[in-house]
C-alpha positions in Angstrom: -50.0 144.6 103.3 -47.0 144.2 106.1 -49.5 142.1 107.8 -50.7 140.1 105.3 -47.2 139.0 104.2 -46.9 138.0 108.1 -49.8 136.3 108.3 -48.8 134.1 104.9 -45.5 133.6 106.1 -46.7 132.4 109.5 -49.0 130.0 107.7 -46.4 128.8 105.6 -44.5 128.0 108.5 -47.2 126.3 110.7 -48.0 124.1 107.7 -45.1 123.2 107.0 -44.5 122.0 110.5 -47.5 120.2 111.0 -48.2 118.1 107.6 -45.8 115.5 106.5 -44.8 116.2 102.7 -46.7 113.2 101.5 -49.9 112.6 103.2 -49.9 108.3 104.3 -51.5 106.3 102.2 -52.2 103.6 104.6 -53.2 103.5 108.5 -52.8 101.2 111.2 -54.4 101.3 114.3 -57.8 100.4 116.6 -61.6 100.7 115.2 -65.0 100.5 116.2 -68.5 100.7 115.5 -71.7 103.1 115.9 -73.9 102.4 118.1 -77.7 101.5 117.4 -78.6 105.0 119.6 -76.7 106.7 116.6 -79.3 106.2 113.9 -80.8 109.1 112.2 -78.9 111.4 114.5 -76.7 113.8 111.7 -72.9 113.7 111.2 -70.5 116.1 111.0 -70.8 116.3 107.4 -74.6 116.9 107.7 -75.8 113.5 106.8 -77.8 111.4 108.7 -76.2 108.4 110.0 -77.6 105.1 108.7 -76.5 101.9 110.0 -77.1 100.4 106.2 -74.3 102.9 104.5 -70.9 101.7 104.7 -69.6 105.3 106.3 -66.7 106.3 109.1 -66.0 108.9 111.0 -62.0 109.9 110.8 -60.3 112.9 112.7 -58.7 114.9 109.6 -59.5 112.8 106.5 -61.5 115.3 104.2 -65.5 114.2 103.7 -65.9 111.9 100.6 -62.4 109.8 101.2 -62.7 106.3 100.6 -61.1 104.0 102.6 -60.3 100.2 102.2 -60.5 98.8 105.3 -59.1 95.4 106.2 -59.2 93.1 109.5 -56.2 91.4 109.5 -57.4 88.1 112.0 -60.3 87.4 109.2 -59.0 88.9 106.1 -62.1 90.8 105.6 -62.3 93.7 103.9 -64.8 96.8 103.1 -64.7 99.6 101.3 -66.2 103.2 103.3 -66.7 106.6 103.1 -65.9 109.5 105.5 -68.9 111.5 106.4 -68.1 112.6 109.8 -65.6 113.3 112.9 -64.4 111.0 115.1 -63.6 108.5 116.9 -63.8 110.2 120.4 -62.4 107.1 122.4 -58.7 107.8 123.1 -56.6 105.5 121.1 -59.1 104.4 118.0 -58.6 105.7 114.8 -61.8 105.4 113.0 -65.3 104.7 113.6 -67.2 102.2 111.2 -71.3 102.0 111.0 -73.1 99.0 111.4 -72.6 97.6 107.8 -69.1 98.1 107.6 -68.9 96.2 111.3 -70.6 93.7 110.0 -68.4 93.3 106.4 -65.2 93.1 108.9 -66.8 90.6 111.5 -66.4 93.4 114.6 -70.1 92.6 115.7 -70.0 91.3 119.3 -66.3 92.0 119.9 -66.4 95.5 119.3 -63.2 96.6 118.3 -60.5 95.5 116.2 -56.6 96.3 115.2 -56.8 97.2 111.0 -55.1 98.4 108.3 -56.6 101.5 106.7 -55.9 102.1 102.9 -56.7 105.5 101.5 -58.2 105.0 97.8 -59.1 108.2 97.0 -59.3 111.5 98.8 -62.9 113.1 99.1 -63.6 117.1 98.4 -64.8 117.7 101.4 -68.5 117.9 100.1 -71.1 115.3 100.8 -74.4 114.9 99.3 -77.1 115.7 101.4 -79.7 113.5 99.6 -81.2 110.9 101.8 -81.6 108.5 98.8 -78.1 108.3 97.7 -76.8 105.2 96.8 -75.4 102.6 99.6 -72.3 101.7 97.8 -69.6 104.4 99.3 -69.5 107.4 96.1 -70.5 105.3 93.1 -68.1 102.3 94.0 -69.2 99.6 91.7 -68.3 96.3 93.4 -68.3 94.8 90.3 -65.7 96.3 88.1 -62.4 97.3 89.6 -61.7 100.9 89.2 -57.7 102.0 89.3 -56.1 104.8 91.3 -55.3 106.8 87.7 -59.4 106.5 87.4 -59.8 108.1 90.2 -57.4 110.8 90.6 -58.8 111.9 87.0 -61.8 112.1 87.8 -61.0 114.5 91.0 -62.6 118.3 91.0 -60.0 121.0 91.6 -59.4 121.3 95.0 -58.6 124.4 97.3 -56.0 123.5 100.3 -56.6 125.7 103.3 -55.3 126.2 106.7 -57.9 125.8 109.4 -57.7 125.7 113.4 -59.2 122.6 114.5 -61.1 122.0 118.0 -57.8 121.8 120.0 -56.4 125.0 118.9 -53.9 123.2 116.6 -53.1 124.6 112.4 -53.6 122.1 109.6 -54.5 121.6 106.1 -57.9 121.0 105.0 -59.3 120.7 101.3 -62.2 122.0 99.6 -63.8 121.5 96.3 -65.2 125.3 96.7 -63.2 128.5 97.0 -62.7 129.4 100.7 -63.5 132.7 101.6 -60.7 135.2 102.9 -61.7 136.6 106.6 -59.5 139.7 107.7 -57.0 139.3 110.2 -57.5 140.8 113.7 -54.7 142.8 114.6 
C-alpha cells in the first residue's frame, strides 16, 4: 500500500513538472515531408504510409490528432492526421505526407516554417483499414465543423504516465483502459 502511494505521488509530481497546465493549441516550427522510399512502410501507429493521404508524424501528439497546417510564406493550408512518430531531424516539429506537402507548396523546397493549429486531439487509436478515406478522420471539406461539434463527438479518454524513448515521463491518452503493471521494488 505504501509503495502504491509513493508511486502515485511520484507520478503526480512528474506529471505536474513535465506538462503545461493547458496544452498548446497553436505551434510554430519547421516541417519537412516524407521521402518516396517510405511508401508502403508501417508507421508507428501500425498504418502503412501512403503518399496520397494527408498524414503527419509528430513526437508526442496522440495518434488521430487533427492539425491545420498553414504555410505563411504562400498562404496555403492543409489538414493532416497524426499517425506516426517523428520527425527524427533536429529542429523540425512535423513531417507531413507528400499530398500534404503538395498542398502546402513544399515540393522542391523541402522544408518550411509553418503555423500548426490543433483542431482536435486524437484518442491515440487509428484504423488499420488500408481502404480508409483519404480525408483525415472523415473531415468533410465541403462542410465547416465547429470545435464544439468535434469536442462533443469525442470518446472517453484515459490519461496515463508513460516513459518515452529518451527516458522522460510524459502524459499520454488512450480510448482503451490502460492495464496496470506491478511496480518492482
